[in-house]
N, C-alpha and C positions, 0 to 999 in steps of 0.2 A: 451397903457389901463394898462402903468405901476403901476398906483395908484389905478387900481380896485382892490376890496376886496371881497371875495368870502367864504360863507361856505361851509365846509366839506357835509352837507346834502344838500344842492345846487347840487355842483360837482356830488354827488350820482344822485339825480335827473336828472341831464343832461346827464350821462350815459345811464339811462335806457330810458330816453325818445328818443337818438339818435342810443339804441340800440349799445353804445362802451363798448366793453370788452378786458381787459388786456389777453395777453395769450403769450406762450411762441414758438418758431420756433420749432417743433421736428425734431431731424434728422439732416440731411444736406438739407434742405431744401431751405436756404438761400444760397447755392452755386450751386443749382442746373442750373439755368438760364445760368450762365457762362460755366460750362461742356455741356449743351443741345448745345449751341451754338458752341463750339469746335467740339461737335459729329456730327454735322450737316453740319461742313465745310468740314470735313474728307468726308461725304458722297456725297455732293455736286459734285465733279469731276468724280463720278461714273456713270455708266448706270445701271438701274433697274436690268440687268441681274446678277451683281456681288453686289449686298447688299442680305445680307440673315438675318436672324432672328429666335432663339432657343428657346425655352420654355417649362417647365415639368408642367404636371398638374397631381392630383391623381385620379384614378377612380376605383369605385366601379364597378366590371367588372361582378359580377353576379348578382345584387341587380335586384331581383324581385318587377314589377310594385307593387304588393301586400304587401311588405315589407318596402316601403317607409315611413308609418308613424311610426313603431317601428324605424328606424335610427333619425327619429325626437326627438326621446323621450331620445336621449342623448348618446346613446352607438356607432352611427357610427363610432367615431375616434379609437376605439378598435376592430372593424371589421378588421378580416385577412384577408379574400377575396377581395385585394385592390391592384391595381397597378399603378406605376406612367409611365406615357407616355409622352417623349420628341419628339415635334413636330417642323418642320422648313422649311422655305421654300423661295426662294428669291422675292424680290418685283413684279416680271410681273409673277409669277407661272411657270416659264418654266422650273424648279428645285424643285422638291417636294421632300424633304429626306424622305427615307424610315422611319419610325415610330421609335425611341428605345424605347422599353417595359422592365421595370423592376420590376420583381418580386420575390418573399420569396425564392420558392424551386428550387433549380439548377436544378432537375430532376422530375419534376411532373408525375404522374402515365399517363398523357393522353400524355404525351412524348414518352412513349416505341415505340420504331421500326421507330421514326420520326426523319429523317434528315434534314429535309426542312421546313423553316418555313416562315410563310408571312411578318416577321416582325423582327425586331431583338430583340435578349432576351436575358437580361444580367439579373443577380440577386444580391441581398443581404440580410440580415437578417430582414431589415425592408421595403422592397421592394422603397427604396427611394435615389433618385439622390446624388454619391457620388460625390466628385472631383476627384476620381479614374475613375468613370464611364465616369464622362464627359470628361476627358481628352483624354482617349482611344478612344472614339466617335469623336471627333474633330481630331485627331492622323491620324485616319483611312481616315476622309475625308480629310485630308491635304494630306496624301499619293496619294490618287484618282486621287486630283487635280494636284498635284506634277508632275504626270506622262502625264496629258495633258498640261502641263505648263499653266494651269490658275488660275491667282489669284483672290480672292474676298474679301468682307469686311463681317464681322460676327457679330451682334450686341447681344451682351449677357450681362447678369448682372454676371456671375462667373466669379473667382480670373484669374489673367493673369497667360500665358503659352507660349511658345515659340515653333511658328509655322512658316513652311517656304512661303507658299502661302494663308495663312489665316490672313488677319488683324483683330484684336479684339479691337475694341474700347469698353471698359466696362462701362456700364450705372452706374452713381451714386445712391446711396440709394434713396429708397423712391421716384422712378421714374417708377412705374409699367405702368403709362399712356404711356411712351416712349414704351413700349415694344408692339412690332406688333402682336403679338399673343394674348397678351389679349384685343385687341381693337376688338375681334368677331371671330378670327379662333378657339382658344381654344372652345368656345361657339357653333358657329356652328361644331366643332367634335362632342362636347359631344351629342351634339341634335339628328347628324345622329345613333351616338351608343344608345344612348336612343330608338331611333325610332327602331332600328335593334332588341334591346331586347324587344319591344313592339310585334314587328312582331312575333320574336324567340315563343313567348308564345300562339298568335294565333291560329296555327293550330293546337295546343294542349294543349288547356282548359280542358282535362278530365285528365291530365298528366303534371299539372303545376309543380310539383316536381324535374322535369328531370332538372339536374345542369348544368349551364355553365361553361365549364372549361376553364383552362388558354388558351388552343391549340382553343378551340371557340372563346374564347376573342380576341384571336391574330386574327383571320381570320376576325371577327366583326371590330375591331380595322383597319386593313386595307381595310375594305371596309367603315368605316365611313370617313377615311381619303383621299379616292379618288374622292368622290363628291365636296370636296373644290373649290370652282372655280377661275378663275382668278379675276374678278370684287369683290369676297369676301376677297383676297388676296392684291388688290390693294386697296382698300377701307380701311382697316386694315394699310397696309403703310401709308396710306394718312394721316388719322385720328392721328397717332402715329407722325407724322410731316416730314417723309421722302420728302423731294422732288423727284416729279415725273415729266418728261419731257412729257408726255401726259396727255391729261385729260381724266377723269376716265368715263368708259362705265356708260349710262344714265339709263338704263336696272335693276329694281328692283331685288334684291337678292332672291331666295327660301327661304321664313321662314321655317327650317326645324322643328321647335316646332309647326307650324301651323299643319304640315305633320302628326305630332305625336297625334295630336289632332282627325284627320280623325280614327287614330284606336283606341283611347281611350277609344270610347263609348262602342266599341267591349267587354273590359275586365269589364267594369263595377267597377271602383275603386271610393273611397269616397274622393280622395284627387287630386289635379289637377295635370296636365301632367307637368306644369313647376316647381315645387316641386320634382318633379321624375328628372328632367333634370339638377337642379339645388343642388341636395342632397350631390354631393361630391368638391363643390367650395372651400371649405375650408380646405381641406385635407390635412395634411402636406405632403411636398414631399422630403424638404430633412433638416438637422441638422448637424453642427459643428460637428464633433468625434476628441474624445480625441486618442492617440497612443491607448491603453488599447482597447479600443472599433474598432479601425481600424484591429488590430491582430485577434481579434475575429471575425469580418465579413469575415475575409478571411480566419481563420482555421475552422470554425461551418458553415458546410452547412446544412441547415435546408430540410429537407423532408416534402414534401406536404401528409396533410393525405390524405387516400384513400378514391377515390370517386367511386361511382356505375360506370360499365360500361355500357353502354347501349347496351341491348338487343336484338338482331339482329334474324330475325326466319330465321331458315336453312331450313325447309321445300322449296321442289320447288316450286316456282310460275307457277301459269297457265299463256298461252299469253294471256292476256290483259291488259288494259289502267288504268296504276297504278294510286291508289291513290293520293291526295296531301301527305298525309303520306309518302305512299312509295317513292313518288318522292324526298319528303327531304332527306329520308333515302340515296337513290342511290346518290346527291349529296354529302352527307357526307363520300360515300362510295369513290366516286371521291378523294374528299380533302384529306382522309386519304391513298388513292395510290400516291398521288402527293406527299405528307408528307413522306412518307417512301421510295422516289427514293430521289438519289444523284444528286446535281447538277441541281438542277429544275431551270429556268429562271426566272426573278420575275415579268414577266406579265402573266405568267399562274395562277398567284395567284390573 
């Protein structure tokens, strides 16, 4: 049809009729396919135990169910009561790394006389992940496996660094769909965490102002990370494109959001449990820093604001079956005792 002649109006109508639009490829999307092919070629020769993925997520650690609507009105990003949590596991879930939690206060009041924590805790001024913190995290991990003479591959989007026992194939930009933790691991973790927060308020309906401290949050984070199952981890690696030598289990995962709904009716909220679970999905977790900002983070340590200490009854208790609230207080006392003791094994948390 070299001699065909059409008007611009005809071309415009043709575009509209067939839904044709002209657009620009954003970022480096055009180069992703080649990078992904090279990445999975590296993974293909490894067993599932040797392939890890780590990623961070922001967390409003003490957000009460009845405050969710306030957060939706625009001030969520400026809220100070937040943490950043780094989660990671290998593709067969035989190795789940202890969560790395980043807060703002180096020595919160709730850490007084505490010498052992259920999670690894680090700080910076904005509670964000920095290259320094991530490098420290991986170097500790590398030294651990160096002693065991164990080599593995860690998929990450962070910048390159030299390690002995860890190979780091870095993901290209705009490829969050290749991040295994973004395929459902983080979502399941947050659903578990929010479920624990809802349960936190159930036995204390007469005292909803009781704050969740950073120390409480570390215990809830550890508790929420524990039930992430092998099926969940394998499915997430599978959906991100990691080749697995064995078929995935056929049984369905337990939906944590459905479990939250079973508690949700008891607290009588006007918004949905899904809004509560997803409230901090877009929370910033990192930012490129200038040299001045890095120096300020190192030199400037922010102390957490005072929080009210829980009041405990010092009167002698009669020999009787404790109530639910008394039992909960006893559990908190045991946690306090463990935290104040040096060299506590991880499994006791």
